[in-house]
N, C-alpha and C positions, 0 to 999 in steps of 0.2 A: 632619678634615683640609680646609686652605682649598682655594679653587678653584687649578686651578694653570696659569697662565697659558700663551698660546700659545709656542711656541721663538721665542725670538728671530731680527732677520733676521741672515742669515751663518750661520747653523746649519747644521749637516750634513744635505744633500739625500738622500745616499745613493744617488742617480740618477747618479752620475759614474761613465763607463763605465770600459775598462779604459785607460790612459796618457791618463787625462783626458779621453777621448771622452764628449761628454754622451749619456745616455740619455733624461735628462729634464731640463729647462730647471731651473737652481738657482733656488731661490727662487718656482719656480712655482706650489706649492701645490697642491691636492689640486683637480683641475678643479670648475667649480660644477656641483651636480645630483647630486652622490657625497655621500648619507648617512654620518656616521661615526657610529653606536651601537654596540654592544657587536659587535665584528666578529670574527671567525676566518681567519685566514689560512693556507691548509694547501697541502702539494704532492701534484699529482694523481700521481705517477711515480713516480721511486725517489729523490727527493730532488736537490739541485743545480738546480732549477728558479730559483733566485734569488730566494728567499721573503727571505732577509736584505734585499735593496734594496727590496724591495717594503714590508715592514714599518717600514723607517728612514723611509723614503718617507711613508707613511701616519700615522708617529709623529708629524709633523707635526702633525696637529690631534689628536693623542690626547691624554689626560690619564693613563694608565695602559698600559703592556707586560706582556703576560703570557707568559712559558713556561708552558706547560700538560702536556708528556710526554719522554719521550727523555733523554737524557744527556750525557757530555762523548761520548759517539759522535756526536753530531750534531756539523756545523759551518756555521755561517753567515759569508758575507764580504762585510762591507760596507768598498766605496773612497769614500773621500771626497777628491778631489782626488786627491793623490797618495799620500795616509796610505791604507793597507788594514790593516783590524782585522779578525781570525780568532776569531770568537766559538766557544765550544763551550757554556758554560752562561747565561753571560751574555743578556739577553732583547736583541734589536738596538737597542731603543730607549734604550740605556745611555749614548750619547754626546748626547741632546740631557738637559740640565741640567733642564729645566722637567716632564719626563717621569718617571712613578714606575713603577718598572721592579718586578715580580714575578717569582719563580721560582714554581711552583705546587706542590701537593703532589704533582702526578703526576709530577715531576722528578726522578731520581735523582741527586744531587750528590755529585761528589766535590771534596773539600774544599780541596786543593791545587792542584787546577786553576782552583775556582773565585778562590781568592786569585792566583793568576797574572794572572787574567784582568783582576782589578782594581787589582794593582799595574802591568798594562800598560796600560790605562786612564789610570791617574791619571799616569804619567810623560809621558802625553803631552794633559797639560794639563787632563782631565777629572775630576772631584771622586769619581764613581763614590759619592758616597752617596746616591745617587737609587733604592737596590737594597732589597728587602724578600724575605725568604725563608721559604716554608712551614716552620712547627713541624713539620709531619707528613709533610715529605720526606723519601725514607730516602736513607742515608749509603752510597758508596761505599767499600766497607774495603780491606786491601790482598790479606785473604783472598781477595777477589773477582775480582781479577786472576787471581792464581796458577789458581784452581780455571777460571777461562773459559778461558785456556790451554789447561789440562791437559784440558778437557773436548772443545775445540774439535780437539786432535790425536787422539782416541779416536774423533771422531764420523766420521771417512771420508768418504763422499759426503753424508753429510748435515751437514756442516760448514755453516754460513753465512757463513764468511769475517769472524768479528767483528773488529773493531776492537784486541780484546784489551784493551778498558776495565774489563772487570769489571760490563758492565751486567746482563748477563742473570742470573749468581747473585745478584746484589743485587734485580733483582724477583724472582726464587725464593725469596730469603729475606723478600721483603715478601710475597709471596701465603703464604708458610709462617709467618706470623706469627712471623718470628724474626730481624727486622733491626731495625736502630739507625737511630732519624730523628734529624733535625734537634734536635728538643726533650731526646734524649737526649746527643747532641754536647755541647748546652751545658751540660747539667749533671751536673759532674765525679761525683757520686754512684752516679747511675743509669749513667751510661759505665759505670764500673767493674764494677758488679755485671753488667752485660751481655755485657763481654768476657770476665768470667772466666767465665760462661756456655757464651760462644759459641765462643770460641776454640780449648777443646780440641776441641768437636765438629767443628771445620773441619779441624783440625791430622789428625786420622784421616780425613778424607774425601780430606785433599791425599795421604795415604800410601796408601789406597786406590785414588786415580787414579795412583798411580806418581810423583808429585813427591818432592820431596826438601828442599822449602824448609821451613824450620822457624819457626814463628809465635812471636814472644815478646809475652806482654801486656803487660809493663810498659813495652816502646817503643812498643807501637801504643796504651797509653793516654798516655803521656808524649805521643808528636806529636799524638796527635787531641784530645787536652785541650787541646793548645797552640790548635789551627786552630779549636774551640769556642769559645775564649777570644776569637779575634780575627773569629770570624763571630757572635758572640751579639748584637751590635749590630745587625743586618742580620732577625735572626730573629723571625719576629711568625705572629698569628692572621691568615695574608693571605686568606682564605676570608671570615672577618668584615670584613676593610678591604676588598676587592673587592664585598662586598655592599654595603659602604656607599655606595662610588663608585657603583656602578649606580642602586642608589635616589635617588642625589642628581642622575642622567642625565647621569656623567661620560662621557665618551669612552671605552672600553675597548677593547684590540686585542689578540686572542687570538693568539700566535705559535706555531704548529705545527713543528715538526722532522722529519726525514726524508721521507717520502710515503708515499703511500697504498698503492703495492704494497711496501711493508717492514712495514707493519700486521701484528701479532701475529695478529691475526682476519681482517682482510680483504684483506692480501696476498697476495704466493706462499711459501705454507708451507712448509718450514720457513727459508726463505733471507730471512728479514726481521729486523728488529728484535725486541724485547722488549718494546713498548709500543704503545699503540694511536695510530696517525697519522692518523685519520679526524678531521674536526669535530666529532661528537659527544662528543671524548675529550676536548675544552676544557672543558664541563662539570665532567665527574669529575675533571680533573685541575689544576682550578682551584676548584673547590669551589663553584661558583655555580649555580643552576638552569638547565636549558635554557630557561628563557623567555626569559632574558637574550641569547641566542645571536640575535640579530637579522638578520646578514648574515653571506655565507660567501662568501670569495673562495677558488678554487682554481686555484692557479698550473701553467701549462704550460710548457715551450722547446718550440721548433721543432723540436728531435731528442730524442729519448730516452738517458740515459746511466744507467749506475748503479756504483758502486763493490761490491765483495765478491763471493760466490761465487752460483749459481745460475741456470737456464737464460737464455737469451739469445739464442732461435733466427735473430733478424733481425740479430744482432753483423755491423758494418760492420768491414772490415779495411783496411790498406792507407794509401795516402795520405788518401783522403776522410778516414779514421777520425784521423789526424794532425792533416788541417785543422782538420775540426771542434773537437777536444780544443783545439788552440792557438788558434784565430780563434774559437773558439763561445764564451768564456769561462774559458778555463782549465780544462778539464775532468779535474781533477786532485781528490780526496778533500780536502776541509777539514782533517780530524780525521787522515789516514793518510798524507795526498801520494800514495795509491796513485792510476793512471790508471783512467779510468774506462773501462767499454766500451760501445762506441758502436754504435746499430744502425742501419740505415739509416733515413735522414729520413724522419717521418710526413708532415710537409708540409714542403716548403722549395722556396721560390723565392729566387733569386736577383738578380733584377730589382728587389724594391723591400722595405723592410723597416717595419714595423708593431708596435707594441704595442696590442692591443686589450683593452678593458676591456668586456663585454658584459653584460647583462640584460635583464631583460623589458622595459623601459622604460628603456634606457641603452642608447647605441652611442659608444662613445668613441675617438679615433685618436691613437695618441702617436707624434710621430715615434722612432724608435731607429737605431742603428746595429749592429745586430746582424748578424753575419757571413751569417744565413740567413734565409731564410723570414719567418712571422709567426709572433708569438708570440700566445698567447690567454691572458687571463686572465680566467676565467670565474666570473661570480656565480652562487650558486644559492640557492635559498630554502629 
């Protein structure tokens, strides 16, 4: 692949605030002195830290942006001027035509949702051709959503408050070596064979869980065979592609979804998601060696919020919580539109507002218009 040139002037900065308020000046670029090798951006709380804005801003100096975990249960919101984009599967760099965007093998892909997002960006003037999808990424099927809803109802107090998007059951099939991957979706013969084997088993599971939905192999095959046809041009061996980019010195940005507290291994179990949300997951979920991950950016916001179930002992109630939700960036889940739970702010100062990016050798201050306190973006090694 030829070298991808820098985004043209006037390209989306992704750092416009709500109602056009500027968080970082458009066209300002990345401040001098910040290296841009292979960089991982992750959330250090429960998600909703503003990773989408950070990734879109950093994408201005990137050649490739990679989603490496999660699925359509994640939601990144990017505002460009008055235009609001909500991405659940597309990497946040998709708005930059000169940046290659990759959905890695660690992501579970809901084909209908992905096609919907592609259609939406195309309708707003973006080509959407700068996308590649790993042939090893697993596919969320209709029965995954059915089982997700049934299991959540039966779990009682152990319910995680899932988005009902079928993410958990899809990951269950992945580790059970029972899943359908993108390489299967684009191969009608393999897809047919797998569905004929899998669907009858899933039907029995649905019935055992008390469900009444009836699965039709022919209908699922017809629908998803069509999805496979439309997505086939984007499907590739993205691990090989990314390795080639990294070995040529390209700037690759790995975009995490959700946040550390939702991680299946390192989060607050079982009230989290079904994938690994920490920086180390970028290597596995993108299919590249860990030696390539040179920079880690952890995104934090001035107060913590979360969507879904689980313990939240310092939750803030009343007018303060309402003010933080409304003025603190629109604290509602991008995927579900559920309001977030807001705890007492962990470090909130109303007198001024700064965004700080810190490392052992770097301390930068960028003006913001955040309604509350100091925002910290912490670089670790």
